[in-house]
LOVO-537370 format. One line per field, with one value per residue (C-alpha): x, z, y; residue in one letter. Coordinates in pm, 1 decimal, m for minus. Example, Ala and Ser with C-alpha at 12.3 -4.5 7.8 and 13.67 -1.06 7.14 Angstrom:
xx: c(1230.0, 1367.0)
zz: c(780.0, 714.0)
yy: c(m450.0, m106.0)
code: c(a, s)
end
This chain:
xx: c(m2365.0, m2691.8, m2935.4, m2764.8, m2424.7, m2568.0, m2711.2, m2381.6, m2187.8, m2415.2, m2367.2, m1992.1, m1975.3, m2164.5, m1915.0, m1624.6, m1787.4, m1813.5, m1445.2, m1340.7, m1541.0, m1367.2, m1686.2, m1503.1, m1740.9, m2038.8, m1850.7, m1775.9, m2143.5, m2245.7, m2007.2, m2145.6, m2499.6, m2393.5, m2236.2, m2551.7, m2745.3, m2477.0, m2206.6, m2016.8, m1997.0, m1633.2, m1670.6, m1815.1, m1524.4, m1280.9, m1436.9, m1439.8, m1065.7, m1011.0, m1195.9, m985.0, m672.0, m780.2, m835.8, m478.2, m568.0, m362.5, m396.3, m775.0, m754.3, m530.2, m761.9, m1063.8, m901.2, m771.3, m1132.8, m1249.5, m975.3, m1071.4, m1434.6, m1350.0, m999.9, m1016.3, m1019.1, m715.0, m841.9, m804.8, m442.4, m366.6, m493.5, m298.9, 16.7, m32.4, m102.3, 193.7, 421.1, 304.0, 400.7, 738.8, 661.5, 804.4, 822.2, 451.0, 378.5, 565.3, 383.1, 39.3, 144.9, 248.4, m70.3, m278.1, m123.7, m252.6, m607.8, m915.8, m1059.7, m1364.7, m1696.0, m1697.5, m1328.7, m1373.5, m1541.6, m1322.2, m999.6, m1101.9, m829.5, m897.8, m830.2, m481.5, m395.8, m214.9, m321.4, 43.1, 91.3, m16.6, 243.7, 565.0, 584.1, 795.1, 631.4, 764.5, 457.3, 645.0, 734.1, 379.9, 231.9, 482.7, 389.8, 17.5, 44.1, 249.2, 5.0, m278.0, m105.6, m29.9, 330.9, 402.7, 282.0, 478.8, 796.8, 743.6, 689.0, 984.4, 1208.2, 1080.4, 1158.3, 1510.5, 1568.7, 1501.7, 1669.4, 1915.3, 2056.8, 1722.4, 1780.0, 1416.5, 1309.0, 1549.4, 1404.2, 1048.4, 1149.9, 1312.2, 1002.0, 784.3, 1017.2, 1015.5, 634.8, 644.6, 880.7, 1196.2, 1395.7, 1736.6, 1651.3, 1525.5, 1853.9, 2048.4, 1841.5, 1902.5, 2274.9, 2269.8, 2077.7, 2338.4, 2610.2, 2424.2, 2333.9, 2531.8, 2410.6, 2036.6, 1863.6, 1572.7, 1801.3, 1944.1, 1602.3, 1463.0, 1789.4, 1748.1, 1388.3, 1492.6, 1774.5, 1513.6, 1317.6, 1636.8, 1694.8, 1994.7, 1899.3, 2240.9, 2297.3, 1947.7, 2004.4, 2328.4, 2161.0, 1874.1, 2122.9, 2296.8, 1967.4, 1854.4, 2193.1, 2176.6, 1816.9, 1793.1, 1437.8, 1199.0, 1339.5, 996.8, 953.7, 1297.3, 1234.7, 890.4, 1039.4, 1308.0, 1061.9, 832.4, 1114.1, 1307.2, 1061.8, 1180.9, 1539.2, 1716.3, 1742.2, 2112.0, 2025.3, 1713.6, 1877.2, 2063.2, 1755.0, 1540.0, 1797.3, 1789.6, 1406.8, 1399.0, 1639.8, 1426.7, 1105.0, 1255.0, 1447.8, 1182.7, 852.2, 918.9, 723.5, 350.7, 183.1, m88.5, m446.8, m786.8, m1115.8, m976.4, m1190.3, m1512.3, m1562.8, m1654.5, m1565.3, m1319.5, m1059.2, m861.6, m550.9, m492.3, m213.3, m290.6, m663.5, m662.9, m632.7, m354.6, m250.1, m482.8, m788.4, m997.0, m906.6, m1026.1, m1328.9, m1539.8, m1477.5, m1600.1, m1930.1, m2013.4, m1873.0, m2059.9, m1902.4, m1588.3, m1395.7, m1157.8, m867.5, m737.5, m375.9, m279.1, m329.2, m402.9, m764.6, m946.2, m1247.5, m1129.9, m1108.3, m1466.4, m1586.5, m1423.8, m1577.4, m1923.2, m1865.1, m1722.3, m1954.1, m1728.7, m1452.0, m1180.0, m951.1, m621.5, m336.4, m63.8, m170.6, 116.1, 149.8, 20.5, m294.8, m359.7, m316.6, m560.3, m822.5, m780.4, m803.1, m1126.8, m1279.6, m1162.9, m1182.4, m1171.1, m934.7, m711.9, m604.3, m293.0, m253.2, 27.1, 331.7, 391.6, 713.5, 559.6, 215.4, 238.3, 134.4, 211.0, 1.1, 131.5, m164.8, m179.9, m419.7, m791.7, m758.7, m534.4, m701.9, m570.5, m322.2, m356.7, m161.7, m320.3, m221.5, 29.4, 212.1, 481.7, 388.2, 614.2, 689.2, 590.2, 477.4, 575.8, 316.7, 115.8, 61.3, m159.4, m153.6, m441.1, m330.7, m440.5, m299.5, m77.8, 98.7, 62.0, 421.5, 561.0, 301.8, 389.5, 757.7, 700.0, 413.0, 345.7, 43.3, m181.1, m135.4, m272.4, m624.1, m698.5, m900.0, m969.9, m818.3, m616.3, m809.6, m1081.1, m1088.7, m1356.2, m1351.1, m1325.5, m1140.9, m1293.8, m1337.6, m1218.0, m1405.0, m1440.5, m1195.6, m1266.0, m1050.6, m848.6, m721.6, m392.1, m109.6, 70.7, m109.8, m41.3, 320.9, 418.6, 581.5, 481.9, 532.2, 586.9, 510.2, 672.1, 584.5, 863.1, 874.2, 1245.3, 1176.3, 1082.9, 1334.7, 1661.6, 1928.1, 1719.6, 1413.9, 1602.3, 1752.2, 1403.5, 1264.6, 1573.6, 1501.7, 1152.1, 1292.2, 1554.2, 1284.7, 1073.9, 1278.3, 1166.6, 967.7, 1018.4, 972.9, 800.5, 877.9, 636.5, 283.8, 361.4, 325.0, 636.1, 928.7, 1245.9, 1540.7, 1865.3, 2036.3, 1751.8, 1763.0, 2136.8, 2100.7, 1828.6, 2002.1, 2322.2, 2145.7, 1975.1, 2293.1, 2465.5, 2231.0, 2270.9, 1905.9, 1920.6, 1785.4, 1474.2, 1371.8, 1182.9, 1075.7, 726.6, 731.3, 442.1, 153.8, 40.8, m321.2, m506.0, m391.8, m44.1, m174.6, m435.5, m176.9, 57.9, m198.7, m297.9, 62.3, 142.3, 34.2, 155.9, 253.2, 566.6, 536.3, 819.2, 1026.7, 1122.3, 859.0, 537.4, 298.6, m42.6, m290.3, m134.0, m159.2, m534.4, m577.5, m389.4, m615.7, m919.9, m779.9, m753.9, m380.3, m242.0, 10.1, 306.9, 434.6, 708.8, 675.9, 951.6, 999.0, 873.4, 521.7, 572.6, 655.9, 323.2, 76.9, 92.9, 22.6, m263.0, m429.8, m386.9, m510.0, m826.9, m859.1, m856.4, m537.9, m284.2, m112.5, 40.6, 220.4, 583.4, 793.0, 1132.0, 1293.9, 1274.4, 900.3, 851.4, 1025.9, 837.0, 494.9, 575.5, 693.9, 390.4, 150.2, 345.1, 339.0, m18.9, m251.3, m530.5, m368.7, m614.9, m914.4, m779.9, m752.5, m1108.4, m1260.0, m1040.6, m1243.7, m1562.8, m1363.9, m1218.5, m1558.6, m1696.4, m1396.1, m1349.1, m1124.9, m1436.7, m1659.4, m1612.8, m1927.1, m1824.1, m1476.0, m1611.0, m1826.3, m1530.7, m1324.5, m1582.5, m1629.0, m1253.8, m1242.2, m1536.3, m1368.0, m1061.1, m1275.0, m1412.3, m1061.1, m941.5, m1238.1, m1169.9, m802.2, m892.5)
zz: c(824.0, 748.5, 1016.8, 1067.0, 1107.3, 1353.1, 1559.5, 1553.4, 1644.5, 1943.7, 2062.0, 2021.8, 2200.0, 2491.4, 2502.8, 2505.1, 2799.3, 2983.4, 2917.5, 3038.3, 3356.2, 3414.1, 3349.3, 3137.4, 3191.4, 3099.8, 2794.1, 2683.7, 2731.4, 2516.7, 2242.1, 2260.7, 2221.7, 1903.5, 1774.9, 1837.8, 1617.1, 1348.5, 1374.1, 1088.3, 1256.4, 1219.9, 1439.4, 1721.0, 1691.6, 1695.8, 2005.0, 2175.7, 2104.1, 2271.7, 2577.6, 2573.0, 2556.8, 2865.5, 3033.6, 2947.1, 2697.2, 2391.4, 2234.2, 2227.2, 2109.2, 1818.6, 1702.7, 1721.6, 1521.3, 1264.7, 1212.7, 1185.5, 933.5, 726.1, 714.4, 629.1, 476.9, 321.1, 637.2, 826.0, 1184.5, 1202.6, 1085.3, 1309.9, 1608.4, 1492.0, 1468.4, 1827.6, 1956.8, 1779.9, 1911.7, 2269.4, 2242.8, 2086.7, 1731.1, 1569.7, 1213.5, 1219.0, 1386.8, 1113.2, 840.8, 972.0, 1049.1, 686.3, 564.4, 773.6, 599.8, 257.0, 354.2, 384.1, 718.8, 843.4, 852.7, 1225.5, 1266.6, 1529.1, 1750.9, 1663.0, 1755.9, 2014.4, 2188.5, 2511.7, 2360.6, 2386.3, 2021.4, 1920.7, 1610.2, 1577.1, 1407.4, 1089.1, 1126.3, 1206.4, 952.8, 640.8, 366.2, 37.1, m177.0, m419.8, m146.4, m10.8, m356.9, m439.9, m128.0, m187.2, m552.4, m468.0, m198.0, m451.2, m709.7, m941.0, m998.8, m1298.0, m1100.2, m793.9, m1003.1, m1147.0, m805.8, m652.0, m932.2, m871.2, m499.9, m581.7, m789.3, m473.7, m227.6, m420.6, m103.8, 26.8, 8.4, 100.4, m225.3, m419.9, m249.4, m332.6, m692.0, m716.4, m582.3, m834.6, m1119.1, m989.9, m989.0, m1352.1, m1448.0, m1488.8, m1243.5, m1378.6, m1342.6, m989.8, m906.8, m1026.2, m799.4, m500.0, m565.8, m563.8, m234.4, m87.3, m174.8, 29.7, 323.2, 315.4, 667.5, 589.3, 623.2, 411.9, 109.4, 133.9, 190.9, m130.8, m313.5, m222.8, m343.9, m680.1, m709.1, m692.3, m971.6, m1179.9, m1096.2, m871.0, m591.0, m428.4, m413.2, m273.1, 16.1, 108.3, 89.1, 313.8, 572.5, 558.4, 591.5, 896.2, 1058.9, 999.7, 1113.6, 1431.2, 1424.4, 1319.7, 1346.2, 1280.6, 952.1, 827.1, 928.1, 762.1, 436.1, 436.9, 532.7, 243.7, m6.2, 137.0, m8.5, m355.3, m297.7, m507.3, m405.9, m329.9, m93.1, 54.2, 364.0, 438.1, 377.9, 601.2, 880.4, 834.6, 843.1, 1168.1, 1324.8, 1208.0, 1343.2, 1684.3, 1717.7, 1590.3, 1680.3, 1961.7, 2032.5, 2064.4, 2226.1, 2056.5, 2072.8, 1920.7, 1996.0, 2346.9, 2398.2, 2308.3, 1992.1, 1654.7, 1483.0, 1195.8, 1148.4, 824.3, 795.4, 434.2, 327.0, m46.3, m41.3, m406.6, m746.7, m703.2, m688.6, m414.8, m458.1, m653.7, m419.6, m114.7, m237.1, m325.7, 24.5, 178.9, m7.1, 191.0, 535.1, 813.1, 1101.6, 916.2, 1009.3, 729.1, 835.7, 532.7, 583.6, 245.0, 145.5, m226.3, m305.6, m618.5, m729.7, m533.6, m217.6, m255.3, m340.8, m25.0, 174.8, 66.3, 138.0, 489.5, 789.1, 907.0, 713.1, 915.1, 745.0, 931.5, 715.5, 893.6, 1245.3, 1485.1, 1622.1, 1969.7, 1840.0, 1592.6, 1863.4, 2078.0, 1799.7, 1761.7, 2135.3, 2137.7, 1850.6, 1999.6, 1688.3, 1762.0, 1472.8, 1284.2, 931.3, 830.5, 454.0, 495.4, 271.6, 144.4, 249.6, 382.3, 516.2, 669.5, 1032.0, 1277.7, 1588.1, 1937.3, 2161.3, 2483.5, 2737.1, 2672.1, 2375.1, 2180.8, 1887.2, 1690.4, 1441.2, 1102.0, 777.9, 440.9, 117.2, 31.0, m261.3, m236.4, m11.2, 298.1, 480.0, 814.1, 912.3, 1248.5, 1515.0, 1336.6, 1523.7, 1276.9, 902.8, 660.1, 438.8, 206.5, 96.4, m150.8, 133.3, 416.9, 431.9, 435.1, 689.0, 926.9, 904.5, 966.9, 1217.0, 1340.9, 1275.2, 1541.7, 1404.1, 1055.2, 971.8, 701.7, 387.3, 97.0, m131.1, m56.1, m264.7, m516.2, m782.0, m937.9, m1315.2, m1456.8, m1197.2, m1024.5, m1276.6, m1566.8, m1879.3, m1996.2, m2285.9, m2551.0, m2581.2, m2901.8, m3122.0, m3037.0, m3226.7, m3295.5, m3624.0, m3761.8, m3645.7, m3730.6, m3389.4, m3023.2, m2820.5, m2451.1, m2237.8, m1913.2, m1696.1, m1707.9, m1341.0, m1264.7, m891.9, m960.4, m1235.5, m1112.7, m1265.5, m1135.5, m1324.2, m1649.6, m1616.7, m1576.3, m1880.5, m2078.5, m1997.2, m2143.6, m2458.2, m2503.8, m2465.3, m2736.0, m3055.4, m3254.6, m2969.6, m2870.9, m2545.9, m2508.0, m2180.3, m2093.6, m1969.3, m1741.5, m1986.4, m1842.0, m2059.2, m2046.9, m1893.5, m2082.0, m1780.7, m1763.1, m2138.2, m2115.2, m1802.8, m1947.8, m2283.4, m2117.9, m1901.0, m2198.0, m2408.0, m2149.1, m2260.3, m2630.2, m2648.0, m2687.3, m3043.8, m2924.1, m2662.8, m2726.5, m2492.5, m2525.9, m2550.3, m2439.4, m2687.2, m2904.8, m2801.7, m2541.1, m2225.0, m2218.2, m2055.1, m2327.3, m2602.0, m2418.6, m2377.8, m2743.7, m2849.5, m2637.9, m2636.5, m2293.7, m1984.0, m1795.2, m1431.4, m1244.7, m991.7, m706.0, m652.0, m843.3, m1003.8, m857.8, m1057.4, m1395.0, m1341.4, m1285.8, m1568.7, m1814.9, m1739.3, m1790.9, m2129.5, m2233.3, m2179.4, m1997.0, m1723.1, m1611.1, m1257.1, m1038.4, m660.9, m424.9, m51.6, 34.5, 65.6, m235.6, m442.1, m382.1, m522.8, m881.6, m758.1, m536.3, m834.6, m1064.1, m787.3, m753.0, m1133.4, m1132.6, m1342.4, m1109.4, m1408.8, m1492.2, m1154.7, m1169.7, m882.4, m1048.4, m1349.5, m1571.2, m1508.2, m1578.1, m1915.7, m2003.5, m1919.6, m2120.2, m2420.1, m2400.2, m2410.8, m2689.3, m2909.0, m2830.8, m3126.7, m2891.6, m2796.3, m3001.0, m2867.2, m2512.6, m2552.0, m2682.6, m2396.7, m2100.1, m1986.7, m1952.0, m1770.9, m1529.2, m1471.4, m1358.9, m1135.1, m762.7, m860.6, m953.3, m675.3, m456.2, m253.5, m171.5, m82.0, 145.4, 329.7, 391.5, 493.4, 752.8, 883.6, 932.6, 1133.2, 1347.7, 1404.8, 1520.3, 1787.6, 1897.6, 1922.3, 2128.6, 2364.1, 2418.1, 2474.4, 2738.1)
yy: c(3426.5, 3250.6, 3133.9, 2794.9, 2958.1, 3210.9, 2927.0, 2735.1, 3050.6, 3107.3, 2748.3, 2764.8, 3101.3, 2951.3, 2662.6, 2909.0, 3083.9, 2751.2, 2680.1, 3024.0, 2966.6, 2634.6, 2436.0, 2178.2, 1885.5, 2102.0, 2227.4, 1870.6, 1777.5, 2074.8, 1965.6, 1611.6, 1748.2, 1929.0, 1608.0, 1407.5, 1647.1, 1648.4, 1375.4, 1544.0, 1884.8, 1983.9, 2296.9, 2083.7, 1838.2, 2128.2, 2282.8, 1942.7, 1925.0, 2262.6, 2135.5, 1815.5, 2031.3, 2222.2, 1883.7, 1787.5, 1514.2, 1615.0, 1270.2, 1295.1, 1654.6, 1557.2, 1278.6, 1512.8, 1792.2, 1541.5, 1431.5, 1792.6, 1869.5, 1561.9, 1680.8, 2044.6, 2039.0, 2387.2, 2603.7, 2722.1, 2700.2, 2321.4, 2298.9, 2598.5, 2402.1, 2094.9, 2305.8, 2420.2, 2068.5, 1911.1, 2188.1, 2122.2, 1755.2, 1828.6, 1718.8, 2028.7, 1897.1, 1819.1, 2152.0, 2336.8, 2141.6, 2235.9, 2591.3, 2630.7, 2469.4, 2708.7, 3009.3, 2908.6, 2815.2, 3033.1, 3142.1, 2957.0, 3151.2, 3071.2, 3147.0, 3418.0, 3161.4, 2864.4, 3046.2, 3307.8, 3506.9, 3321.4, 2980.4, 2820.7, 2881.0, 3196.3, 3381.7, 3483.1, 3145.1, 3320.9, 3595.2, 3407.5, 3125.8, 3165.1, 2966.8, 2840.4, 2799.3, 2575.1, 2327.3, 2324.4, 2276.4, 2002.5, 1805.9, 1854.0, 1747.9, 1439.6, 1331.2, 1370.5, 1151.5, 1447.3, 1354.5, 1581.2, 1881.5, 1769.9, 1749.6, 2100.0, 2255.6, 2070.1, 2198.0, 2552.2, 2513.5, 2393.6, 2704.2, 2904.9, 2666.9, 2447.8, 2287.8, 2163.2, 1789.4, 1712.0, 1878.2, 1659.1, 1350.9, 1459.1, 1534.0, 1190.4, 1018.4, 1202.5, 1099.7, 742.7, 739.0, 854.7, 570.7, 781.6, 572.3, 670.0, 1040.2, 973.3, 804.6, 1109.7, 1337.6, 1112.8, 1103.7, 1485.4, 1477.9, 1240.6, 1492.0, 1754.3, 1527.5, 1202.4, 1121.2, 1156.2, 820.2, 949.7, 987.7, 637.4, 476.6, 618.1, 554.6, 187.2, 193.4, 338.9, 85.9, m189.7, m21.1, m33.8, m401.3, m327.6, m567.0, m611.9, m237.5, m181.6, m421.5, m244.7, 96.5, m12.3, m134.8, 202.8, 392.9, 195.2, 247.6, 624.2, 674.1, 881.7, 1022.2, 745.5, 394.4, 241.3, 430.5, 329.8, m30.7, m30.3, 92.5, m173.7, m449.2, m350.8, m409.6, m704.5, m963.1, m854.8, m965.9, m1228.4, m1593.5, m1541.2, m1255.4, m1415.7, m1561.4, m1237.9, m1024.5, m1247.4, m1220.4, m843.0, m849.5, m1048.6, m800.4, m506.0, m656.6, m729.7, m404.2, m163.2, m328.3, m575.3, m892.3, m954.8, m1248.4, m1449.4, m1324.2, m1389.0, m1213.3, m1160.5, m853.7, m1038.8, m832.9, m980.8, m654.6, m707.3, m434.9, m401.2, m183.2, m81.2, 148.0, 116.6, 194.2, 294.6, 129.2, m122.9, m487.4, m610.8, m387.3, m638.1, m921.5, m724.6, m526.5, m833.9, m969.6, m644.4, m680.7, m994.4, m912.0, m732.4, m542.0, m430.8, m118.2, m21.3, 200.7, 391.3, 491.5, 638.2, 1001.4, 957.6, 867.8, 750.3, 544.3, 241.1, 451.6, 569.5, 218.2, 83.8, 368.0, 253.7, m115.8, m106.9, m75.7, 207.4, 379.0, 550.2, 801.5, 770.0, 906.4, 1103.5, 1002.4, 940.2, 587.3, 673.6, 839.2, 559.2, 294.3, 491.0, 481.7, 106.1, 52.8, 250.1, 51.1, m281.2, m501.7, m873.1, m935.4, m693.3, m787.0, m596.4, m541.9, m286.7, m302.4, 53.0, 226.6, 549.4, 463.7, 116.0, 71.9, m205.9, m134.4, m203.1, m290.5, m486.8, m632.6, m645.2, m408.0, m644.4, m817.8, m1113.2, m967.5, m1138.2, m1128.6, m1212.5, m1038.4, m770.5, m614.9, m727.8, m1017.3, m1021.4, m1345.0, m1195.4, m847.4, m699.8, m766.0, m1035.9, m1359.8, m1544.6, m1603.5, m1656.2, m1944.0, m2221.1, m2558.6, m2370.7, m2187.4, m2441.9, m2570.2, m2216.9, m2097.5, m2380.6, m2298.0, m1925.3, m1926.5, m2281.0, m2501.7, m2345.3, m1993.5, m2071.2, m1953.1, m2208.7, m2138.4, m2377.5, m2113.8, m1804.7, m1554.0, m1470.4, m1200.0, m980.6, m928.8, m674.3, m468.8, m167.6, 111.1, m106.2, m205.8, m565.8, m583.6, m846.5, m1157.7, m1130.3, m1412.2, m1578.1, m1403.1, m1732.7, m1797.1, m1449.5, m1438.4, m1794.4, m1836.2, m1828.1, m1511.6, m1553.1, m1250.3, m1132.4, m834.5, m576.3, m481.9, m462.8, m487.5, m850.3, m926.4, m1071.4, m1294.7, m1587.9, m1458.3, m1418.4, m1767.5, m1913.1, m1731.6, m1830.5, m2196.7, m2159.7, m1998.1, m2269.9, m2536.8, m2369.6, m2318.1, m2015.7, m1862.2, m1498.8, m1310.4, m972.2, m793.8, m514.5, m460.9, m165.1, 124.4, 289.8, 400.3, 193.0, 383.7, 318.8, 154.8, m96.3, m166.9, m226.2, m441.6, m663.4, m688.4, m802.1, m1059.8, m1223.4, m1194.3, m1411.5, m1691.9, m1612.5, m1502.2, m1123.1, m1143.0, m1329.3, m1074.2, m748.6, m469.5, m324.5, 51.5, 275.7, 218.3, 507.9, 453.4, 248.9, 78.6, m72.5, m389.7, m450.9, m396.0, m633.4, m912.7, m880.5, m949.4, m1256.8, m1622.2, m1740.0, m1538.2, m1642.7, m1539.9, m1370.2, m1565.1, m1590.0, m1316.8, m1388.2, m1145.7, m1067.2, m858.2, m935.1, m1312.0, m1286.5, m1033.8, m1252.9, m1549.5, m1327.9, m1223.3, m1590.6, m1621.5, m1926.0, m1847.3, m2057.6, m2000.2, m2146.0, m2154.3, m2044.2, m2079.5, m1733.1, m1594.6, m1367.7, m1675.3, m1850.3, m1596.9, m1719.7, m2071.5, m1946.3, m1778.7, m2079.5, m2310.3, m2100.1, m2095.4, m2479.2, m2487.7, m2654.9, m2815.4, m2476.0, m2461.5, m2576.3, m2709.8, m2649.7, m2485.1, m2793.3, m2828.3, m2457.3, m2487.1, m2806.6, m2654.6, m2340.2, m2542.2, m2770.7, m2477.2, m2305.8, m2616.4, m2718.9, m2747.0, m2632.4, m2300.7, m2091.2, m2284.3, m2253.4, m1876.5, m1847.3, m2048.0, m1961.6, m1658.7, m1864.5, m2131.7, m1876.1, m1714.4, m2053.0, m2130.2, m2061.6, m1770.9, m1572.3, m1705.6, m1399.6, m1465.2, m1822.1, m1706.9, m1431.8, m1685.9, m1918.4, m1614.1, m1507.7, m1862.1, m1895.2, m1571.8, m1680.4, m2017.1, m1826.8, m1662.8, m2001.7, m2150.0, m1857.2, m1884.9, m2256.8, m2186.8, m1929.8)
code: c(m, d, g, r, e, d, s, a, a, n, e, l, t, a, i, v, r, q, v, n, n, g, e, l, k, a, a, m, d, s, c, a, a, m, m, r, r, d, p, q, s, a, p, a, l, h, m, m, a, i, v, a, t, r, m, g, d, q, g, l, a, l, s, l, v, e, r, a, h, a, i, e, p, d, f, r, e, y, p, a, m, l, a, y, l, y, a, t, v, g, r, l, a, d, a, l, y, y, a, k, l, a, t, v, l, a, p, h, p, l, g, e, v, l, l, p, a, s, m, p, v, s, r, a, i, f, d, h, v, s, v, s, m, h, w, m, l, a, e, a, a, f, n, s, g, k, f, d, e, a, a, r, e, a, e, a, e, l, r, l, n, p, d, r, y, e, s, l, v, l, l, a, r, a, r, q, a, l, g, a, h, d, v, a, q, a, h, l, r, a, a, a, q, i, r, p, d, a, a, l, v, h, r, w, a, a, d, v, m, l, s, l, g, e, h, d, e, a, l, a, s, f, r, l, a, v, g, l, e, t, e, d, d, a, l, a, a, s, h, a, l, s, c, l, p, l, q, t, e, a, n, h, r, a, s, e, s, f, a, v, d, l, r, e, r, s, f, g, h, r, r, a, a, g, f, e, n, g, s, h, l, i, g, i, l, w, d, q, c, r, a, g, p, i, a, d, f, l, l, p, v, l, e, h, l, d, d, v, v, l, y, r, l, n, r, y, t, d, t, v, t, e, t, a, r, g, k, a, m, r, f, q, d, c, p, d, l, d, a, a, t, f, d, r, i, l, a, g, d, q, p, g, v, l, i, n, l, c, t, s, p, e, e, a, r, f, p, s, l, a, g, s, a, m, p, a, m, l, q, w, l, g, a, p, m, p, d, r, l, p, g, v, n, r, i, i, g, s, p, v, t, s, d, l, d, r, a, l, f, g, e, d, a, i, v, k, l, p, r, l, l, a, w, r, f, p, g, t, g, d, t, a, e, a, v, l, a, s, p, r, a, a, n, g, y, v, t, f, g, a, i, g, d, m, r, r, i, t, a, d, t, v, a, l, w, a, a, a, l, r, a, t, p, g, a, k, l, l, v, g, g, t, g, a, p, w, p, k, p, v, v, d, r, l, g, g, m, f, a, n, f, g, l, a, d, r, v, n, l, q, g, p, p, e, t, g, a, a, s, f, d, f, y, a, r, i, d, v, l, l, d, t, w, p, v, n, g, l, t, e, v, a, e, a, l, w, m, g, i, p, v, v, t, l, t, s, f, r, r, a, g, r, i, g, a, a, i, l, d, a, a, a, r, p, e, w, i, a, a, n, e, d, e, f, a, a, i, a, a, g, l, a, e, s, a, d, l, a, r, l, r, a, g, l, r, d, e, i, a, a, s, p, l, c, d, t, e, g, f, a, k, s, f, k, q, a, l, l, a, l, g, v, r, s, a, h, a, a)
end
């Protein structure tokens, strides 16, 4: 040990002595003194947790050790303590996870002090856990976004334990993340043969079905999964709720009824609130704090807001995560926390408003707070955009969403903005690609583009695009923009859907480009982007405009079907928003046949840059004013 470690060891040893003598308050004060000198001292947090355990406060102890583990993730003493704590509260699966993790990590230089024999953590934890390294490595790789590596390790685990259905589920999820949805489906079918009663299998089977465009089957599988769930009703309900907004128009009523039932059964009711605790602190829950659909709508807002606590719920981190960490007043890492501990953290912070951006199937949170700790629960953006999240009592809306917001929440629950969003170009970590010439002149015909996300492509979507093609003789449609390979079932499904309209020969699928980004290659090959419907695009709509490509969108009576209109409204191009299929086809045909299409493409980026869509500072100011006005309204109501 060096001098600093010797000093820390002496302090910690003195605290252990205080604990052994029953001087718990003095021990806690000593830990607090260490924390004041170094707020990032993981050993001090760990020792404070041991004191809290002796005081009988396991919830506080868990939150303290989680923080210590986040600061120093490479040492085994912290997961060992977590394993003990989770075992004492009956969470055996979590206890086993951390016990396994502890066996593969290095000992801390202060380990003899951090886990002394007199402390309530047995060193035998290292001797009685049977570990599969392949399973551990597969989980770690998946949580780090290394999906190829996760798949290899899961396959290695299955060679050792072929009946471990959890490994098949993890392998399927890795394959799904890599775009091999048909392969993922085969793995999940094998898992269902092993454990037909496992809700986990049917949840992810439903998710993969959506990625293959099998919307009816997905809805049925989600219903089955929720009915089978016995361990974590909230997790099963969260997964289903994150995917129900993607359902077809025919299934929309049934899926909304299912969603209402899930919200009431799994999350209960909350009363209205708004700055009730007197705090003007803004909390933001974000389960996709990484490069993704809403990152460049949120990050510019953070630049202009004070007093923001950002609660990161996802495990995987990247440049966006670190950018967000630097922009928020306080950044809380909260992945893997149980609901009770997470609610305790929120109650301690006491934000006046809590904006919930959660929509991911595994990491979404819907806090359950009450009394003076309860903030106003707000909904704003999501990917996909749900109609109503569990627990929210107010909605951030604009004129584009006002009729829907009134129907879902009521007039008094709408936090009104002039526009729903703003966007920063280029996106975080992206380069500013040049606007290329319209391909119409070189091709001799117009090429419509459509994003090939099968989760958003239904029979309704294809019918809409077919109407645009029929209204524009000679035009072709390129479906792509994702960079993912096309599984044969998807190729056959799409081909058959367009063949039903006699248009299969006018539709092409973009394969993965040999070089460069798939999105840039896609935008270079199209003249006009046709938005998806009844669920609109998000990032790609804004990106297309930035690349000089006009976008045609159709609104639907669901929150997810208003995003295209919200972006075009902010871009000052309301004339590209259609109210019905005939208008959609007419707008698309008008753009395709316009003599000014090339000039429009050349000048659209400058036009967008000068529009409210790119006025992130102005949007952030209106956003903050609306939240402050919410506090004033609540005070008057009180």
